[in-house]
C-alpha positions as CSV (number, residue, x, y, z in Angstrom):
1,M,106.7,-33.9,42.6
2,Q,105.9,-37.1,40.6
3,R,102.8,-39.5,40.5
4,S,102.9,-42.4,43.0
5,G,104.0,-45.6,41.6
6,R,105.5,-44.0,38.1
7,A,108.1,-46.5,36.9
8,G,110.8,-43.4,36.6
9,R,110.5,-42.2,40.0
10,T,114.0,-41.7,41.4
11,R,113.3,-40.7,45.2
12,E,110.9,-39.9,47.9
13,G,108.0,-37.6,47.3
14,M,104.4,-36.7,47.9
15,A,101.6,-38.2,46.0
16,W,98.3,-36.1,45.7
17,R,95.3,-38.2,44.9
18,M,92.9,-36.2,42.6
19,C,89.6,-37.5,44.2
20,T,88.0,-37.5,47.9
21,E,89.0,-40.4,49.9
22,T,85.4,-41.7,49.9
23,G,85.5,-41.8,46.3
24,F,89.0,-43.5,46.2
25,H,87.9,-46.1,48.5
26,E,84.3,-46.7,47.3
27,Q,83.9,-45.8,43.9
28,L,87.2,-46.5,42.3
29,S,88.0,-50.1,41.2
30,E,91.0,-52.0,42.6
31,H,92.4,-52.6,39.1
32,S,91.4,-50.9,35.9
33,V,89.5,-53.2,33.3
34,P,92.0,-54.6,30.8
35,A,91.4,-52.9,27.2
36,I,91.1,-56.5,25.6
37,L,88.0,-57.0,27.5
38,E,86.3,-54.0,26.2
39,G,87.0,-54.0,22.5
40,D,85.8,-55.9,19.8
41,M,88.8,-58.0,19.0
42,V,88.5,-57.6,15.3
43,S,91.9,-56.2,14.7
44,E,93.4,-58.6,17.5
45,C,92.2,-61.5,15.9
46,L,93.8,-60.6,12.6
47,D,97.3,-60.1,14.6
48,I,96.8,-63.6,15.9
49,L,95.7,-65.4,12.6
50,M,99.1,-63.6,11.1
51,M,100.9,-65.5,13.5
52,Q,99.3,-68.7,12.3
53,R,97.5,-68.9,15.8
54,S,94.0,-69.6,16.5
55,P,92.2,-66.5,18.5
56,I,90.1,-69.3,20.2
57,N,92.7,-71.1,22.0
58,F,95.5,-68.4,22.1
59,P,97.3,-68.2,25.6
60,Y,96.0,-64.6,26.4
61,I,97.2,-63.2,29.7
62,V,93.7,-61.8,30.3
63,A,91.4,-64.0,28.0
64,P,88.4,-62.1,26.3
65,A,84.9,-63.7,26.4
66,S,84.7,-66.5,23.9
67,E,81.6,-64.8,22.3
68,T,83.4,-61.8,21.5
69,I,86.1,-63.8,19.8
70,V,83.4,-65.7,17.7
71,K,81.6,-62.2,16.9
72,A,85.0,-60.9,15.6
73,L,85.7,-63.8,13.5
74,G,82.3,-63.5,12.3
75,L,82.7,-59.8,11.3
76,L,86.2,-60.9,9.6
77,K,84.5,-63.3,7.5
78,L,81.9,-60.6,6.3
79,L,84.9,-58.2,5.7
80,G,86.4,-61.2,3.4
81,A,89.5,-61.3,5.7
82,V,88.9,-64.9,6.9
83,D,87.6,-67.9,5.1
84,S,84.9,-70.4,6.3
85,Q,87.5,-72.3,8.3
86,G,88.4,-69.1,10.3
87,R,92.0,-68.8,8.3
88,I,93.3,-65.6,7.2
89,T,92.6,-64.8,3.4
90,P,94.8,-62.7,1.0
91,R,92.3,-60.0,1.7
92,G,92.9,-60.3,5.2
93,R,96.7,-60.1,4.9
94,K,96.2,-56.9,2.7
95,I,94.1,-55.4,5.6
96,K,96.5,-56.2,8.3
97,V,99.4,-54.7,6.4
98,L,97.6,-51.4,6.6
99,P,98.5,-49.6,10.0
100,I,94.7,-48.3,10.0
101,D,91.3,-49.2,11.4
102,V,90.2,-52.4,9.8
103,Y,87.2,-51.0,8.4
104,N,89.3,-48.1,7.0
105,A,91.5,-50.4,5.6
106,A,88.6,-52.3,3.9
107,T,87.0,-49.0,2.6
108,L,90.5,-48.2,0.9
109,L,91.0,-51.7,-0.7
110,D,87.4,-51.4,-2.2
111,S,87.8,-48.0,-3.6
112,E,90.3,-49.5,-6.1
113,S,87.3,-51.2,-8.1
114,L,85.3,-47.9,-7.9
115,L,88.2,-46.1,-9.4
116,C,88.6,-43.4,-6.5
117,G,91.6,-44.8,-4.8
118,E,93.3,-41.5,-4.8
119,E,90.4,-39.9,-3.3
120,M,90.1,-42.3,-0.7
121,L,93.5,-42.2,0.1
122,S,93.3,-38.7,1.3
123,L,89.9,-39.3,3.2
124,V,91.2,-42.3,5.1
125,S,94.5,-40.6,5.9
126,I,92.5,-37.4,7.5
127,M,89.9,-39.8,9.3
128,E,92.8,-41.5,10.9
129,A,94.9,-38.4,11.8
130,S,91.9,-36.5,13.4
131,D,90.7,-39.2,15.1
132,S,87.4,-39.2,13.2
133,G,87.3,-35.6,12.9
134,S,87.2,-35.4,16.8
135,N,90.3,-33.1,17.1
136,L,90.6,-31.5,13.7
137,F,89.5,-27.8,14.9
138,V,90.9,-25.7,17.5
139,S,88.6,-25.5,20.6
140,A,86.4,-22.1,20.7
141,S,86.6,-20.6,24.0
142,N,84.3,-17.5,23.5
143,P,81.3,-16.7,21.7
144,L,83.2,-14.8,18.5
145,Q,85.4,-18.1,18.3
146,K,82.4,-20.4,18.5
147,K,80.6,-18.1,15.8
148,R,83.7,-18.3,13.6
149,L,84.2,-22.0,13.7
150,K,80.6,-22.6,12.9
151,E,81.1,-20.7,10.0
152,V,84.2,-22.6,8.8
153,R,82.3,-25.7,9.4
154,D,79.5,-24.6,7.3
155,Y,82.0,-23.5,4.4
156,F,83.6,-26.9,4.3
157,S,80.6,-28.9,4.9
158,Y,78.9,-31.3,2.1
159,P,75.0,-31.9,2.5
160,G,74.6,-34.6,5.1
161,S,78.1,-35.9,5.1
162,E,80.8,-35.5,7.8
163,H,83.2,-37.8,5.9
164,L,83.0,-35.6,2.8
165,A,83.5,-32.4,5.0
166,L,86.6,-33.7,6.3
167,F,87.9,-34.6,2.9
168,N,87.0,-31.0,1.7
169,V,89.0,-29.6,4.5
170,Y,92.1,-31.8,3.8
171,M,92.0,-31.2,0.1
172,A,91.9,-27.5,0.8
173,W,94.9,-27.8,3.1
174,R,96.9,-29.7,0.3
175,A,96.1,-27.0,-2.2
176,E,97.4,-24.3,0.5
177,C,100.6,-26.2,1.0
178,L,101.3,-26.0,-2.9
179,K,100.8,-22.3,-2.5
180,N,102.8,-22.0,0.5
181,T,100.1,-20.3,2.5
182,Q,99.2,-23.0,4.7
183,E,99.9,-21.0,8.0
184,N,97.5,-18.7,7.2
185,F,94.9,-21.3,6.1
186,L,95.3,-23.0,9.5
187,R,95.1,-19.7,11.4
188,D,92.0,-18.3,9.4
189,N,90.1,-21.7,9.8
190,M,90.9,-22.5,13.2
191,L,92.4,-25.7,12.2
192,Q,95.1,-27.9,14.0
193,G,98.1,-28.1,11.9
194,S,99.5,-31.0,13.7
195,V,96.7,-33.2,12.8
196,L,96.8,-32.2,9.0
197,R,100.5,-32.8,9.1
198,E,99.8,-36.1,10.6
199,A,97.6,-36.8,7.8
200,D,100.2,-36.0,5.1
201,R,102.6,-38.5,6.9
202,M,99.8,-41.2,7.0
203,R,99.0,-40.5,3.4
204,L,102.6,-41.2,2.4
205,Q,102.9,-44.3,4.6
206,L,99.8,-45.9,3.0
207,F,100.7,-44.9,-0.5
208,S,104.2,-46.4,0.1
209,I,102.5,-49.7,1.6
210,L,99.8,-49.8,-1.4
211,N,102.3,-48.9,-4.1
212,R,104.5,-51.9,-3.4
213,A,101.1,-54.0,-3.6
214,K,100.4,-52.9,-7.2
215,F,97.3,-50.7,-5.9
216,N,95.6,-48.6,-8.9
217,F,95.6,-45.1,-7.5
218,D,93.0,-43.9,-10.1
219,Q,92.0,-40.5,-9.8
220,M,88.3,-39.0,-10.5
221,K,87.8,-36.0,-12.3
222,A,86.7,-33.2,-9.7
223,T,83.9,-31.9,-12.3
224,S,82.4,-35.3,-12.5
225,T,78.7,-35.3,-11.5
226,F,79.4,-38.6,-9.7
227,Y,82.5,-37.6,-8.0
228,Y,81.1,-37.3,-4.5
229,T,78.3,-40.3,-5.1
230,N,81.4,-42.4,-5.9
231,L,83.3,-41.6,-2.7
232,L,79.9,-42.2,-0.7
233,K,79.6,-45.6,-2.4
234,A,83.3,-46.4,-1.6
235,L,82.5,-45.5,1.8
236,A,79.4,-47.7,2.0
237,A,81.3,-50.6,0.5
238,G,83.6,-50.7,3.2
239,N,81.3,-49.7,6.0
240,Y,78.4,-51.7,5.3
241,L,78.3,-53.2,8.8
242,R,78.2,-49.9,10.3
243,V,75.0,-48.9,9.2
244,A,71.9,-47.2,10.8
245,K,68.3,-46.3,9.8
246,R,66.4,-43.4,11.7
247,C,63.7,-44.7,14.1
248,P,60.1,-43.9,13.4
249,Q,59.8,-40.6,15.4
250,M,57.4,-40.7,18.4
251,L,55.8,-38.1,20.6
252,S,56.6,-37.3,24.1
253,L,54.2,-36.8,26.8
254,G,53.9,-33.2,26.1
255,G,53.1,-33.9,22.5
256,K,56.3,-32.9,20.8
257,P,58.1,-35.1,18.7
258,T,61.2,-36.7,20.5
259,K,64.8,-36.5,19.5
260,Q,65.9,-38.0,16.6
261,Q,67.6,-41.6,17.3
262,Y,68.9,-44.1,14.8
263,Q,69.2,-48.0,15.1
264,T,72.3,-49.8,13.8
265,V,71.3,-52.4,11.6
266,R,73.5,-55.3,12.7
267,T,73.6,-55.0,16.4
268,G,70.2,-53.2,16.8
269,V,71.6,-50.5,19.4
270,I,69.5,-47.4,19.7
271,A,71.9,-44.2,19.6
272,E,71.6,-40.4,19.0
273,L,73.8,-38.2,16.8
274,T,76.2,-36.2,18.5
275,E,75.8,-32.6,19.2
276,D,78.0,-31.4,16.4
277,T,76.4,-33.7,13.7
278,N,74.0,-31.7,11.5
279,L,72.0,-33.8,9.0
280,G,69.2,-31.1,8.6
281,P,65.6,-31.9,9.3
282,P,64.3,-35.6,9.1
283,T,64.0,-36.2,5.3
284,A,64.0,-39.6,3.1
285,S,67.6,-38.4,2.0
286,N,68.8,-38.7,5.8
287,E,66.9,-41.6,7.1
288,W,69.8,-44.1,6.5
289,V,73.5,-43.2,7.7
290,I,76.9,-44.9,7.9
291,Y,79.0,-44.1,10.9
292,N,82.4,-44.6,11.8
293,E,81.7,-45.2,15.5
294,C,79.2,-46.1,17.9
295,H,79.7,-45.2,21.6
296,I,77.7,-47.5,24.2
297,S,77.3,-45.6,27.0
298,D,76.1,-46.7,30.7
299,A,73.7,-43.8,31.0
300,S,71.8,-45.3,28.1
301,K,72.9,-42.3,25.7
302,N,74.6,-44.0,23.0
303,T,75.9,-42.1,20.3
304,I,77.0,-42.4,16.8
305,R,80.1,-40.3,15.3
306,L,81.3,-39.3,11.9
307,V,78.0,-39.8,10.0
308,S,76.9,-39.4,6.4
309,A,73.4,-39.8,5.0
310,I,73.3,-42.5,2.2
311,S,70.4,-43.6,0.1
312,P,69.3,-47.4,0.6
313,E,69.9,-47.9,-3.2
314,L,73.5,-46.9,-2.9
315,L,73.9,-49.2,0.1
316,V,72.4,-52.0,-2.1
317,S,74.6,-51.2,-5.2
318,A,78.0,-51.0,-3.1
319,K,77.5,-54.5,-1.4
320,P,74.6,-56.3,-3.3
321,T,75.2,-59.8,-1.7
322,Y,74.9,-58.7,1.7
323,W,71.7,-56.7,1.4
324,H,69.9,-59.3,-0.7
325,D,69.3,-61.8,2.1
326,L,66.7,-60.7,4.3
327,E,65.4,-63.8,5.5
328,F,66.9,-63.8,9.0
329,T,66.7,-60.0,9.4
330,P,64.5,-59.3,12.4
331,E,61.1,-57.8,12.0
332,G,60.8,-54.1,12.2
333,H,61.3,-50.6,10.2
334,I,64.9,-51.7,9.2
335,K,63.7,-54.7,7.3
336,N,60.9,-53.0,5.8
337,G,63.1,-50.2,4.7
338,L,65.3,-52.6,3.1
339,L,62.4,-54.7,1.4
340,E,61.1,-51.4,0.2
341,A,64.5,-50.2,-1.6
342,L,65.1,-53.8,-3.1
343,S,61.6,-53.9,-4.3
344,H,61.7,-50.5,-5.9
345,M,65.4,-51.1,-7.3
346,S,64.4,-54.5,-9.0
347,G,60.6,-54.4,-9.7
348,K,60.0,-57.5,-8.0
349,D,57.6,-58.3,-5.1
350,K,59.1,-57.9,-1.7
351,S,58.6,-61.7,-1.0
352,F,61.1,-62.3,-3.7
353,F,63.8,-61.4,-1.2
354,L,62.9,-63.1,2.0
355,G,64.2,-66.5,0.7
356,G,63.2,-69.4,2.8
357,M,62.1,-73.1,1.5
358,P,60.2,-73.4,-1.4
359,Q,56.6,-74.6,-1.2
360,P,56.2,-78.4,-1.0
361,T,55.0,-79.9,-4.3
362,T,52.5,-82.9,-4.6
363,P,54.2,-86.0,-6.1
364,T,52.9,-87.3,-9.2
365,S,52.2,-90.9,-9.8
366,T,54.6,-92.9,-11.8
367,R,52.1,-95.4,-13.0
């Protein structure tokens, strides 16, 4: 038995449609939506620019919305991948040559100046191989396994950071490989060996590419007080367009606090954390987060995935030129929070960061 319409079908057969006849005719669309119409076109625009073509008038088979392309070019400009005329930059070429997510590539390149290139190479590799951590662990099928899985997650966790928890898992895996005890490590910690081995392969591939480009693989001392802080700063430098702030908590109709929600800084999307994300009770230390993915749902339950709490001071210091200009930032709790942080860091009044035209002066007489 083979799927109806399969290109490799060799003879007549039966096709079983795994849905009701009513659902097939009334709920399923005649054709699936092309992926190019659902993505943000950031990576695709870089591909087209590498071919020395313009993404705006490129002859697509199915053309995305012009607005999507313009937004993608705007994001690439903010990442330093294209210039003000929409041409790919040397940094954009470096980003594109890395076979990974554009933001992860930017994070990896920025880690060089923060002297943590070796560590970020490992972190980016496990993020890519595990699909942002979603398929790293074996699924728990009974209460005993669920309890054990929670213990494992807690053991490798870093307070308020899923990124650094992934990093801890991968570094422990590499240490076990050196002792040739990796199989016991996988079994005891309910980890997917195929994912960790893929991370090794990805790391080797990225190392080879970056090594040819004379990338500096500086390694921090594991005993350094700023070891994890520097890693978070590198993540903030590459993901400054993927930042969210916790919304002011409101009371439900029953008088109880509503579920924690975050608002993305760049797009204003209201989203919740996934069930696996645990940043602890709401405090000032987890008011701001960086995230790897934002899933927009038709059911109005948007979620952000692979999240790390980060202080606004660290955000600003990682990318000061981006965060200092708040003139056109929409009014609300995000703008107020940024103004508080900037004012606290610099000792200047909040009005200093709002920019705008200077006050008009009275002309003096020349007589």
